[in-house]
C-alpha positions in Angstrom: -24.9 -8.6 11.9 -26.5 -9.4 8.6 -25.5 -8.0 5.2 -27.1 -8.6 1.8 -25.6 -10.9 -0.9 -26.2 -9.0 -4.1 -26.7 -11.9 -6.6 -28.8 -14.1 -4.3 -31.1 -11.6 -2.7 -30.6 -13.1 0.7 -28.7 -12.1 3.9 -25.3 -13.3 5.1 -24.6 -13.4 8.8 -21.2 -12.0 9.8 -19.5 -11.4 13.2 -20.0 -8.1 15.0 -16.6 -8.7 16.6 -14.9 -8.4 13.2 -17.3 -6.2 11.2 -18.8 -4.1 13.9 -15.9 -2.2 15.2 -15.8 1.6 15.7 -13.8 3.6 13.2 -10.4 4.3 14.7 -8.7 6.9 12.5 -5.5 7.4 14.5 -4.8 3.6 14.6 -5.5 3.3 10.8 -3.2 6.3 10.1 -0.4 4.7 12.2 -0.7 1.3 10.5 -0.8 2.8 7.0 2.2 4.9 7.7 4.0 1.9 9.1 3.1 -0.1 5.9 4.3 2.7 3.6 7.6 3.1 5.6 8.3 -0.6 5.5 8.2 -0.4 1.7 11.0 2.1 1.5 14.3 0.6 0.3 16.4 3.0 2.4 19.4 2.0 0.2 20.5 5.5 -0.8 24.3 5.9 -0.1 26.7 8.8 -0.8 30.4 9.2 0.0 31.6 11.7 2.5 34.9 13.5 2.2 36.5 10.8 4.3 35.4 8.1 1.8 36.1 9.6 -1.7 39.4 8.7 -3.4 42.0 11.4 -3.6 45.2 12.6 -1.9 45.2 14.2 1.5 47.9 16.5 0.3 47.3 20.3 0.5 46.7 21.4 -3.1 48.8 24.6 -2.7 50.4 26.7 0.0 48.2 28.6 2.3 49.3 32.1 1.3 50.8 34.0 -1.6 49.1 32.3 -4.6 46.2 34.7 -4.9 43.8 31.8 -4.8 41.4 30.8 -2.1 42.9 28.6 0.6 42.3 24.9 0.2 43.2 22.0 2.4 42.1 18.9 0.5 41.1 17.7 -3.0 38.3 15.8 -1.3 36.5 18.9 0.0 32.7 19.0 -0.7 33.1 22.3 -2.6 35.3 20.6 -5.2 34.2 18.7 -8.3 34.4 14.9 -7.4 34.8 15.8 -3.8 32.8 14.2 -1.0 29.2 15.0 -0.1 28.3 17.2 2.9 26.1 15.3 5.3 26.3 12.2 3.0 23.2 9.9 3.0 23.7 6.4 4.3 21.5 3.3 4.2 18.7 3.5 6.7 16.0 1.2 7.9 12.6 3.1 7.9 10.6 0.2 9.4 8.1 1.3 12.0 7.1 -1.5 14.3 3.4 -2.3 14.5 2.3 -5.2 16.6 -0.2 -7.9 15.4 -3.0 -6.6 17.5 -2.8 -3.1 16.1 -2.6 -4.4 12.5 -5.6 -6.6 13.0 -7.5 -3.9 14.7 -7.0 -1.5 11.8 -8.2 -4.1 9.2 -11.3 -4.7 11.3 -12.0 -1.0 11.7 -11.7 -0.3 8.0 -14.0 -3.2 7.0 -16.6 -2.1 9.7 -16.6 1.4 8.3 -17.0 0.2 4.7 -20.1 -1.8 5.7 -21.6 1.2 7.6 -21.1 3.4 4.5 -22.6 0.8 2.2 -19.4 0.7 0.2 -18.9 -3.1 0.5 -20.9 -5.3 -1.9 -21.0 -9.0 -1.3 -21.5 -11.5 -4.2 -21.8 -15.3 -3.8 -19.8 -15.6 -7.0 -17.9 -12.9 -9.0 -16.6 -14.4 -12.3 -17.0 -13.4 -16.0 -17.3 -15.8 -18.9 -14.7 -14.2 -21.2 -11.6 -12.1 -20.5 -13.2 -9.0 -22.0 -12.8 -5.6 -20.4 -16.1 -4.4 -21.9 -18.0 -7.3 -20.1 -16.6 -6.3 -16.7 -17.1 -2.6 -17.4 -20.7 -3.0 -18.4 -21.4 -5.0 -15.3 -19.7 -2.4 -13.0 -21.7 0.4 -14.8 -24.9 -1.5 -14.0 -23.9 -1.2 -10.3 -22.9 2.4 -10.8 -19.3 1.7 -9.8 -16.2 3.1 -11.5 -13.7 2.8 -8.7 -13.5 -0.5 -6.9 -11.3 -3.2 -5.5 -12.5 -6.7 -6.2 -11.5 -9.2 -3.4 -12.0 -12.9 -4.2 -11.3 -16.2 -2.6 -9.8 -17.5 -5.8 -8.4 -15.5 -8.8 -10.5 -16.0 -11.9 -8.2 -15.5 -14.9 -10.9 -14.0 -17.1 -11.7 -11.4 -14.4 -8.0 -10.7 -13.9 -7.3 -10.1 -17.6 -10.5 -8.1 -18.0 -9.5 -5.7 -15.2 -5.9 -5.0 -16.4 -6.8 -2.1 -18.6 -9.1 -0.4 -16.1 -7.3 2.3 -14.2 -9.4 2.4 -11.1 -10.4 -1.3 -10.9 -8.2 -3.9 -9.3 -8.6 -7.6 -8.5 -6.8 -9.2 -5.5 -6.8 -12.5 -3.7 -8.0 -12.4 -0.1 -4.4 -13.1 1.1 -3.1 -10.0 -0.7 -5.2 -7.3 1.1 -3.5 -4.7 3.2 -4.4 -1.4 4.9 -3.2 0.7 2.0 -5.4 -1.1 -0.6 -8.4 -0.9 1.7 -8.2 2.9 1.8 -7.3 3.4 -1.8 -10.6 2.6 -3.5 -14.1 4.0 -3.1 -16.1 0.7 -3.5 -15.3 -2.8 -2.6 -16.7 -6.0 -4.1 -16.0 -9.2 -2.2 -17.2 -12.8 -2.5 -19.1 -14.5 0.3 -16.3 -17.1 0.8 -13.7 -14.3 1.0 -15.6 -12.4 3.7 -16.0 -15.6 5.7 -12.3 -16.2 5.3 -11.6 -12.7 6.7 -13.9 -13.5 9.6 -12.0 -16.7 10.4 -8.7 -15.0 10.3 -9.7 -12.1 12.6 -11.9 -13.8 15.1 
């Protein structure tokens, strides 16, 4: 498969095995859900009536006081009592094997190429860390929502993108399924796409 390099006006040959996969929505959905679940802390913890401090003594006798019967100061209906169905730390991790993860990444990249949403540049740097410079260049490409993937992080580019809400810059090692479905357009350097090809062949 060949894809155009925008700033050189020539074609780059890429592997059909990596960038020619069919779009597998159920797989991508499962992998993204797994990624989001693994980011959950799961550290919420509450005390049940068995764990809160307080006497086990019956507050008052069962009958004759005119008050509702009560058996413990630690009852959930009392102030400072325990919590009914108290939450406990939980591991939300959903196991996804390596083959599924790699398959989802390849499927996403393949669909981006089919939809012409992936632009390849031989080099994507800017001379000064100015947001206006980057913004003007993206406007010339008619892009206002994009993830820029590079093989090395250019500090000028990183600083210029910080104030842009829908523009982000990441190193090739930091891509993940969630980022790859969170932007409309993608700009990637030729070396970065070759690195992806090497990793997923």
